[in-house]
C-alpha positions as CSV (number, residue, x, y, z in Angstrom):
1,M,150.7,183.1,93.2
2,I,150.2,186.8,92.7
3,L,150.4,188.4,89.3
4,Y,151.3,191.7,88.4
5,R,150.8,193.4,85.4
6,E,151.9,197.0,84.2
7,V,148.9,199.1,83.5
8,K,150.0,202.5,81.7
9,A,147.7,205.3,82.6
10,P,148.3,209.2,81.7
11,N,150.6,210.0,84.0
12,K,148.6,209.4,87.1
13,S,150.4,207.3,89.7
14,H,147.1,206.7,91.5
15,S,145.5,205.3,88.5
16,N,148.6,203.0,88.4
17,I,148.3,201.9,92.0
18,T,144.5,201.4,91.6
19,A,144.9,199.2,88.5
20,M,147.6,197.1,89.9
21,M,145.3,196.5,93.0
22,K,142.6,195.5,91.0
23,T,144.8,193.1,89.2
24,K,146.2,191.5,92.3
25,T,142.8,191.2,94.2
26,L,141.4,189.4,90.9
27,A,144.6,187.3,90.8
28,A,144.0,186.5,94.4
29,C,140.4,185.3,94.0
30,C,141.2,183.1,91.0
31,H,144.3,181.5,93.1
32,Y,141.5,180.8,95.8
33,Y,138.9,179.5,93.6
34,L,141.5,177.3,92.0
35,M,142.8,176.1,95.1
36,R,139.1,175.1,96.1
37,I,138.6,173.5,92.9
38,I,141.7,171.6,93.4
39,S,140.9,170.6,96.8
40,C,137.5,169.6,96.0
41,F,138.9,167.4,93.0
42,Q,141.4,165.9,95.3
43,I,138.4,165.2,98.0
44,S,136.5,163.9,95.0
45,I,139.5,161.6,93.9
46,Q,140.2,160.5,97.6
47,M,136.5,159.5,98.0
48,Q,136.3,157.4,94.8
49,F,139.5,155.8,95.6
50,K,138.2,155.1,99.1
51,S,134.8,153.8,97.4
52,I,136.8,151.8,95.1
53,F,139.1,150.3,97.8
54,S,135.9,149.5,99.9
55,Y,134.3,147.7,96.9
56,R,137.5,146.1,96.1
57,N,137.7,144.9,100.0
58,K,134.0,143.8,100.0
59,F,134.5,141.8,96.9
60,L,137.6,140.1,98.3
61,K,135.7,139.5,101.7
62,M,132.7,138.2,99.6
63,S,134.9,135.9,97.4
64,R,136.8,134.9,100.3
65,I,133.6,133.7,102.1
66,S,132.3,132.4,98.4
67,L,135.3,130.2,98.4
68,L,135.2,128.8,101.8
69,F,131.4,127.9,101.0
70,I,132.1,126.3,98.1
71,A,135.0,124.5,99.6
72,A,132.8,123.3,102.4
73,L,130.0,122.3,99.7
74,L,132.3,120.1,97.8
75,T,133.6,118.6,100.9
76,L,130.1,117.8,102.1
77,L,129.1,116.5,98.6
78,A,132.0,114.3,98.6
79,S,131.3,112.9,101.9
80,C,127.8,112.2,100.8
81,D,129.1,110.0,97.6
82,P,129.2,106.5,98.8
83,A,132.0,105.7,96.6
84,Q,134.2,108.4,98.4
85,R,134.0,107.7,102.0
86,N,134.7,104.4,103.5
87,I,132.1,102.1,104.6
88,T,132.1,99.1,107.0
89,I,130.1,96.2,105.6
90,G,129.5,93.4,108.2
91,Y,129.0,89.9,106.3
92,I,127.9,86.7,108.2
93,Q,127.8,83.4,106.5
94,I,126.5,80.1,108.4
95,T,129.2,77.8,107.5
96,Q,132.3,77.2,105.2
97,D,131.0,75.8,102.0
98,P,132.0,76.1,98.3
99,V,128.2,76.8,97.5
100,L,127.8,79.6,100.0
101,D,131.2,80.9,99.1
102,A,130.2,80.9,95.4
103,A,127.2,83.3,96.5
104,K,129.6,85.1,98.5
105,A,132.0,85.9,95.6
106,G,129.0,87.2,93.5
107,V,127.8,89.7,96.2
108,F,131.3,91.3,96.5
109,R,131.6,91.2,92.6
110,A,128.7,93.0,92.4
111,L,129.8,95.6,95.0
112,S,133.2,95.9,93.3
113,D,132.0,96.5,89.9
114,S,130.2,99.4,91.2
115,G,133.1,101.2,93.1
116,F,132.7,99.3,96.6
117,I,136.2,97.5,96.6
118,D,137.2,95.7,100.0
119,G,140.2,97.6,101.4
120,S,139.7,100.7,99.5
121,T,136.2,102.3,99.5
122,I,134.7,99.5,102.0
123,T,136.1,97.5,105.1
124,V,134.4,94.2,105.5
125,L,134.1,92.5,108.9
126,D,134.0,88.8,107.6
127,N,132.3,86.3,109.9
128,N,131.5,82.8,109.8
129,A,129.3,80.9,112.3
130,Q,131.1,77.5,111.4
131,G,127.6,75.6,111.6
132,D,126.9,76.8,114.9
133,L,123.5,78.3,115.0
134,A,124.1,79.8,118.4
135,M,126.9,81.6,117.3
136,I,124.8,83.7,114.8
137,N,123.2,86.0,117.0
138,T,126.5,87.0,118.7
139,I,128.2,87.7,115.5
140,L,125.0,89.9,114.8
141,L,125.6,91.8,118.1
142,S,129.3,92.4,117.2
143,L,128.8,93.7,114.1
144,Q,126.2,96.0,115.4
145,S,128.9,97.4,118.4
146,Q,131.1,98.0,115.6
147,N,128.9,100.3,113.9
148,A,128.7,98.5,110.4
149,D,127.0,100.8,108.0
150,L,125.3,97.5,106.3
151,I,124.9,93.7,107.2
152,I,125.1,91.2,104.6
153,T,123.6,87.6,105.6
154,N,124.3,84.1,103.7
155,S,122.0,81.4,104.6
156,T,118.2,81.3,105.6
157,P,119.2,81.0,109.3
158,C,121.5,83.9,109.5
159,M,118.7,86.0,107.7
160,V,116.2,84.9,110.0
161,A,118.2,85.9,113.1
162,A,119.1,89.2,111.6
163,A,115.5,89.9,110.9
164,Q,114.6,89.5,114.6
165,T,117.7,91.3,116.0
166,V,118.9,94.1,113.6
167,R,116.6,97.0,113.6
168,T,118.8,100.2,112.7
169,I,121.2,98.9,110.2
170,P,120.1,97.9,106.6
171,V,120.5,94.2,106.1
172,V,120.5,92.4,102.8
173,F,120.3,88.8,102.5
174,T,121.3,86.2,100.0
175,V,120.7,82.3,99.7
176,A,117.8,82.3,101.9
177,F,114.0,82.0,101.5
178,S,111.9,84.7,102.1
179,P,110.5,85.7,105.6
180,E,107.0,84.9,104.4
181,Q,108.4,81.5,103.5
182,V,110.0,80.7,107.0
183,D,106.8,82.1,108.5
184,L,108.3,85.2,110.1
185,K,105.4,87.3,111.7
186,T,106.6,90.7,110.3
187,T,109.3,91.6,107.6
188,P,111.4,94.5,108.9
189,A,111.4,97.7,107.0
190,N,115.5,97.3,107.0
191,L,115.6,94.0,105.4
192,H,116.3,93.6,102.0
193,G,117.4,90.7,99.4
194,V,116.8,88.0,97.0
195,Y,115.0,84.5,97.9
196,D,114.4,81.2,96.1
197,P,110.9,80.5,95.3
198,L,112.0,76.9,95.6
199,K,110.8,75.6,92.3
200,A,109.3,72.4,94.1
201,S,106.9,71.2,91.4
202,E,109.5,71.5,88.6
203,F,111.8,69.5,90.9
204,A,109.1,66.6,91.5
205,D,108.9,66.6,87.8
206,L,112.6,66.4,87.1
207,M,112.6,63.4,89.4
208,L,109.7,61.5,87.9
209,E,111.2,62.3,84.6
210,C,114.4,60.5,85.7
211,I,112.6,57.8,87.8
212,P,109.2,56.9,86.1
213,H,108.6,54.3,88.6
214,L,109.3,56.6,91.8
215,K,107.2,56.0,94.7
216,R,109.2,56.4,97.9
217,I,111.9,59.2,98.4
218,G,114.0,59.5,101.6
219,I,115.0,62.8,103.0
220,P,117.4,63.6,106.1
221,Y,117.0,67.2,107.4
222,N,117.6,69.3,110.4
223,N,114.4,70.6,111.6
224,A,116.2,73.3,113.6
225,E,117.1,75.1,110.2
226,P,114.0,77.2,108.9
227,N,115.3,76.7,105.4
228,A,115.2,72.7,105.8
229,E,112.0,72.8,107.5
230,Y,110.3,74.8,104.7
231,S,112.0,72.7,101.9
232,V,110.6,69.4,103.3
233,K,106.9,70.9,103.8
234,M,106.9,72.1,100.1
235,L,108.2,69.1,98.6
236,R,106.2,66.5,100.5
237,R,103.3,68.5,99.1
238,E,104.3,68.0,95.8
239,F,105.1,64.5,96.3
240,S,101.7,63.4,98.0
241,V,99.7,64.9,95.1
242,R,101.8,62.8,92.6
243,G,101.2,59.6,94.9
244,I,105.0,59.8,96.0
245,T,105.5,58.8,99.8
246,L,108.1,60.8,101.7
247,V,110.0,59.4,104.5
248,T,112.1,61.6,106.6
249,A,115.2,60.8,109.2
250,P,116.3,63.7,111.8
251,V,119.7,65.1,111.3
252,T,120.9,67.6,114.4
253,S,124.8,67.7,113.5
254,T,127.0,66.2,111.0
255,N,127.6,63.3,113.1
256,D,124.1,62.1,112.3
257,I,124.4,62.1,108.9
258,L,125.5,58.6,108.2
259,Q,123.1,57.0,110.7
260,A,120.3,59.1,109.1
261,G,121.2,57.8,105.6
262,Q,121.6,54.3,106.8
263,Y,117.8,54.5,108.2
264,L,116.6,55.6,104.9
265,A,118.3,53.2,102.8
266,S,116.6,50.6,104.8
267,Q,113.2,52.1,104.1
268,Q,113.3,50.7,100.5
269,I,113.4,54.0,99.0
270,D,113.7,54.7,95.3
271,A,115.6,57.9,95.5
272,M,117.1,60.3,98.2
273,V,116.9,64.3,98.4
274,V,118.6,67.0,100.1
275,A,117.0,70.3,100.1
276,A,118.5,73.3,101.3
277,D,120.0,72.1,104.5
278,N,123.3,73.5,105.7
279,T,123.9,70.9,108.2
280,V,123.3,68.0,105.8
281,Y,125.4,69.5,102.9
282,L,128.5,69.4,105.2
283,G,128.2,65.9,105.1
284,L,127.2,65.4,101.8
285,Q,130.0,63.1,100.8
286,V,129.2,60.7,103.3
287,L,125.6,60.2,102.1
288,A,126.8,60.2,98.3
289,K,129.2,57.1,99.2
290,L,126.3,55.4,100.8
291,A,124.1,56.3,97.9
292,S,126.7,54.5,95.5
293,E,126.9,51.6,97.6
294,Q,123.2,51.0,97.9
295,K,122.5,52.2,94.3
296,I,120.2,55.0,95.5
297,P,120.1,58.1,93.0
298,M,120.6,61.3,95.1
299,F,119.1,64.5,94.1
300,V,119.8,68.0,95.5
301,T,118.0,71.4,95.4
302,D,121.3,73.3,95.2
303,P,123.0,72.5,92.0
304,L,126.6,73.0,93.1
305,Q,126.2,70.2,95.6
306,A,126.3,67.8,92.6
307,E,130.1,68.4,92.6
308,K,129.9,66.6,96.0
309,G,128.8,63.3,94.3
310,A,124.9,64.0,94.0
311,A,123.8,62.6,90.7
312,I,121.5,65.6,90.0
313,G,121.2,69.0,91.2
314,F,118.5,71.4,90.1
315,G,117.9,75.0,91.9
316,A,119.1,78.5,92.0
317,N,122.7,79.5,90.4
318,Y,124.3,80.5,93.6
319,E,127.1,82.7,91.8
320,H,123.9,84.8,90.3
321,W,122.1,84.9,93.3
322,G,124.8,86.5,95.0
323,Y,125.5,88.9,92.5
324,Q,121.8,90.0,92.5
325,S,121.8,90.4,96.1
326,G,125.1,92.3,95.9
327,L,123.5,95.0,93.4
328,K,120.6,95.3,96.3
329,A,123.4,96.3,98.8
330,V,124.7,98.7,96.0
331,E,121.6,100.4,95.9
332,I,121.3,101.1,99.7
333,L,124.6,102.4,99.8
334,K,123.9,105.0,97.0
335,G,120.2,105.6,98.6
336,R,118.3,104.7,96.0
337,T,116.0,101.9,97.3
338,S,112.2,101.7,96.9
339,A,109.8,99.8,99.0
340,A,108.4,98.2,95.7
341,D,111.5,96.0,95.3
342,K,113.2,95.3,98.5
343,I,112.7,91.5,98.2
344,E,112.6,89.9,95.1
345,P,113.0,86.0,93.7
346,I,116.3,85.1,92.2
347,V,116.0,84.7,88.5
348,S,118.7,82.5,87.4
349,Y,118.4,78.4,87.7
350,D,120.7,75.5,86.8
351,L,120.6,72.0,86.3
352,I,124.0,69.9,86.7
353,I,124.1,66.2,85.9
354,N,127.2,64.7,87.7
355,T,127.4,61.7,85.2
356,K,129.8,59.6,87.4
357,A,127.7,59.6,90.4
358,C,124.7,59.0,88.2
359,S,126.8,55.7,86.8
360,E,127.6,54.7,90.6
361,Q,124.1,55.3,91.7
362,G,122.4,53.4,89.3
363,L,120.7,56.2,87.6
364,I,120.1,56.2,83.9
365,I,119.6,59.9,82.3
366,S,117.5,60.1,79.1
367,E,118.7,62.5,76.3
368,K,115.7,64.7,76.9
369,V,117.1,65.7,80.7
370,K,120.5,65.7,79.4
371,N,119.7,68.5,76.8
372,K,118.2,70.5,79.4
373,A,121.3,70.6,81.7
374,T,123.4,73.8,82.0
375,R,126.4,71.7,83.2
376,T,127.7,68.1,82.9
377,L,130.2,66.9,85.2
């Protein structure tokens, strides 16, 4: 844009033209520098916009990366939370028995109370050896091949087999004696659980309190079961120091129970005892009938077995035993195990009196003993 301004000179056309040229030149210079300024300003604006867009793009890119990282982290954390992913638990029980079933119920109640629910957050591979000791190893091998995250054993034979064959999977046992009690040479690092200290001394004192003249006791047992072998050894020691003779009869299957009972009855025993023996417990009703016919009081070291016809049962509370073991399993699944308390004793005991069986077997219970009972049938 060129500006013209008329400059009056005293009648000199040359001066007029000169002034006009000066004005034109000044205008051109102003226009030039103005355009440069505008151009620079535009470049500056463009650069700033580019910078802004660049930062915006970088920010968006970083935001996307951050969001992806956070999402991945949350996914990882979710996968690390045991309650948020499905876990496979292998379970093995030596035989179908109401007492062992009570412990089993306790185990899975403890798991459920902590959010590990069968069919929801855990899958349970439930197995029962049906009293066949040879089947236990087969079942344990199957559980390992199915990639169980944890194995729970119910009974001493199952615990012993797992301790000897399972190396890479955590094992929790219930209703069992400890590895030391059954003379295992080593306790594997992956073995956890709750054992029965077997209050043999208290059991012997209880029998003497019920039968003051007690001199001879008969015990049928399966020496293929380490739990039965250990129980007989401990009771023999306690009865021996009290001047009581222990007579034993071998049992290899439920088919031998009646014959073993008849043999013991012929040995002038004052009482019969069944101690932590899964095989004999399967046929306990047979022994209970014999005990009633021969008027021989029968005592058991597993309180719930009194429901099958024993006169008195004193020992661990099986439902609590299972629950205590189940809490061990919960700690493992949550990754909170410690070497200090991997294996611990049961803390809850019961004394159950079957009054009908006592009457049929000729046992008179004092008020003192009755007052100690946690339950009377």
